[in-house]
N, C-alpha and C positions, 0 to 999 in steps of 0.2 A: 423421512418416512419411506420414500422410495427405496432407499438403501437398507431399510429395515432397522434403523437406529431407534426410532421412537423419539420422544421429546426429552431433551436433557434438562435436569432440574436446575433451578437458579442457585447461584453460588451462596447467596445470603439466606436461603431457606434453612431452618434449623435441622431439617431432615437430610440435608445434603452432607452426609458424613459416612464414614466407614466404607463398606464395599460399593455403595452407590456411586462414589466418585470415580470408580474404575471404569464406568460406562459413559463418562462424559459429564461436563458441567457447563452451564450457560452463564457467561459473565456479562451479558448485555445490560445496558442501562438506558432508560428513557432520557432523551436529551443529551446523551453522551457524545463526545466528539474526539477528534484527533488532538486538538489543541486544548490545553487545560482551561483556557479562558472561555471556551464554548459552553453555552447553556447555563451561565451563572444565574439567570432569572429563575431557573428551576431548583436552585438550592442544592439538594443532596444528590445530584447526578454523579455517576462514576465515569470519568473520561478514560481514554484508552490506557494511559499510564497506570491508573488505578486498577483497571481490569487486568492488566498484565501482572501487577502486584498480587492480585487475588489468584491468578493462575499460578504464580510462583508459590503461593501458600498451599494451593492444591497439590502442586508438584511435590512439595515437602511432605505433605500428608500421605501421598501415594508411596513415596520412598519409605516412610515410616511403616506403612501398611504391608508392602510386598517386597521391600528391599531395593537397593540401587539398580542392579542389572535388569530386573523385571520391570521396574518403573521406567527406566530409560527406554527399554524396548517398547513398552506400551505407548509412551509419549511419541516416539519416532514413528510408530504405525498409526497414530491417531490423526484424524482429520480436523484441521483448524479452519473455521469460517470467520473471516474478518470482513464485516459489512459495516462500514463507518465512513463518515465524511460529509453526509448531507447536512447534519446539524451545524457543522463548522461554517456552512454558508447561511442556512436558514436562521439559525439562532445565534449567529455571531456576525459575520461580515455584512449580511443583508439587513440586520437589525441593530445598528450601532446605538440606537437609543436605549436598548436594554443590555448592552454589552459594555462592561466597564473596563475596557482595555484600549490600547493604542492601535490595535489591528485595523480599526475603522479608518485610520489615516493611510493605510497601505494601498498601493495600486493592486488591481486584481492579480497581476502577474506575480507581485511580491508575496501577496497573501497565499496564493496557491503554492508558490515555491516553498514558503514556510511550512505549509501543510505536508507537502511531499517530503521535505527534509525530516520533519518530525516523524512521519509515518515510516520512513526508511529506518530511522533509529529504533522505532518500536518493533518493527518486523525483525530487525536484526537481533533485538533482545529476545524475542520469541524463539528465533532460531538458536540463540545461545542457550536457551532453556531447554532445548531438545526438540522443538517442533520442526518437522521436515515437510509435512503435507499441508501447506497453507493456501487456502483459496481466498483471494482478495477481490472483492466486488467493486465495480465502477459505481460512481455516484449517478443516480438516475436523472431524468430530465426534470429537475426540480422546478423549472419555470412552468410546468404543466400541472402542478399540484393545486388543489383548490385554494390553499392559503395564499399562494402567490398570485393566482388569477384574481381573487377578490381584493387583494392588496393593490392591484394595478388595473383597475377597471378600464383604463384608457386603452388597454390591449384588446378589449372586446371579447370575442370568442377565441382568440388566439392564445397560445402559450406566451409567457413573459420571456422576452428575448435575453435580457442580461443574466438572470440566474442560469439559464441553459448554456450561455456562453461560459460562465464560471465552471459549470459541470464538465463541459467539453474540454476546457483548458486543464482541469484537474485530471480527467481521464486520459488525455493524450500523454501527460507527464507520468501518470501512473503506469502506463503501458511500457514506456521506455524511450527509445530514440525518437527525437523530433525530426531529424534529417537523415534519411537512409541513403542519400545519393551524392551529397556534396562533401568536399574536403573541408575539414575544420581549418586547416592552415592552407590558405589559397591566395593566389595572386592574379590569375587570369583564367578566363574560360567560364562558361555558364555554371559548371560544377566545380570550378577551381582545379581543373585537371590538366591545364596546359603547361604550367611552369612549376618545377619542384618547390617545396617549402623552403624558404630562406629568410634571412634577417629582415627583408622588406615586405614579407608576406603579411596579410591580415590573418589574425587568429580568432576563431569563434569564441564567444563569451564562456560557453560551457561545453568543453570537449566531451563530456560524458553523454551528451545528447546526439553525438555524431557517430555514424558507423565507420567513416573514413577519417583518418588523421590528415593525410596528404593525398596527392593524386594517385598513389599506389598502395598505401598500407592501411590496414584497419586501425581504428583508434584503440586505446587501451581498454575502453569499455567493451568494444566489440570483441577484442581478444579474450576478455573474461568470459563472454557468452560462448565464444567458440570453444574455449578450454573446457567449460562446463559441459558442453555437448559432447566433446571428445571423451570426457571423463565418464559421463552418465547417460549419454544419448542412446537411442535405439538403433536398429539396423539401418535406418536411413541416414544416420550420422557416422556410424562406425560398424564395420563388418569384419569378421563374424561376431565380434564382441567389443564392448567399449573398454577404455583403459582401466577403469575400476574393476571390471570383471576379469580383465587380463591380469591385473595385479593380485586379485584374490584367488585366481585359479591355481 
């Protein structure tokens, strides 16, 4: 509303057709989650995979309506809001009695890693469908919602700790690097910076979570971030223009 967009119509509404779809569509679903096993108790919910399927249908309709070049330009300029993940905890991991899946056997770390991996695939699919301006929201403090408070009266007036820990674990992985200061491949020193990486060094479990590979060099994941900022960054990254602007000039 603040940006002047108004409310986008729901995808399944029979009136969401023709020129209406050129101004945005809402694919949200009550009970929907990142994982397809989430919200089974609600029956006909649409999880993220199905929501992207529906967007792909809209994309096809837009192309049919205004042609490929105009459609791709419209989609690239469009703002995509992805607010999802709470239900994967509330109506899945935290309620194994109503979730008919094996996820309830997972550790919190493994469950969150599964969510992150799935969401990464889904966001990549959105990107491949032409989306470029994607806003991804954190999971809120779900341990503070009335449902969790009433489900755990032993906590009294406090928020419930474990659900909030799950949300924090998810949000930190959603944001990116877990360790911005230590070497993934290290042998000695508080930050693994005293001895070069070698055959006897210890290597971190997931190098994509580290900014540094060894005592001196960025990790591959950090290099990707650096490259993207060199390609598309503002004046604080590249002056007087970024590499893409230079290439297009």
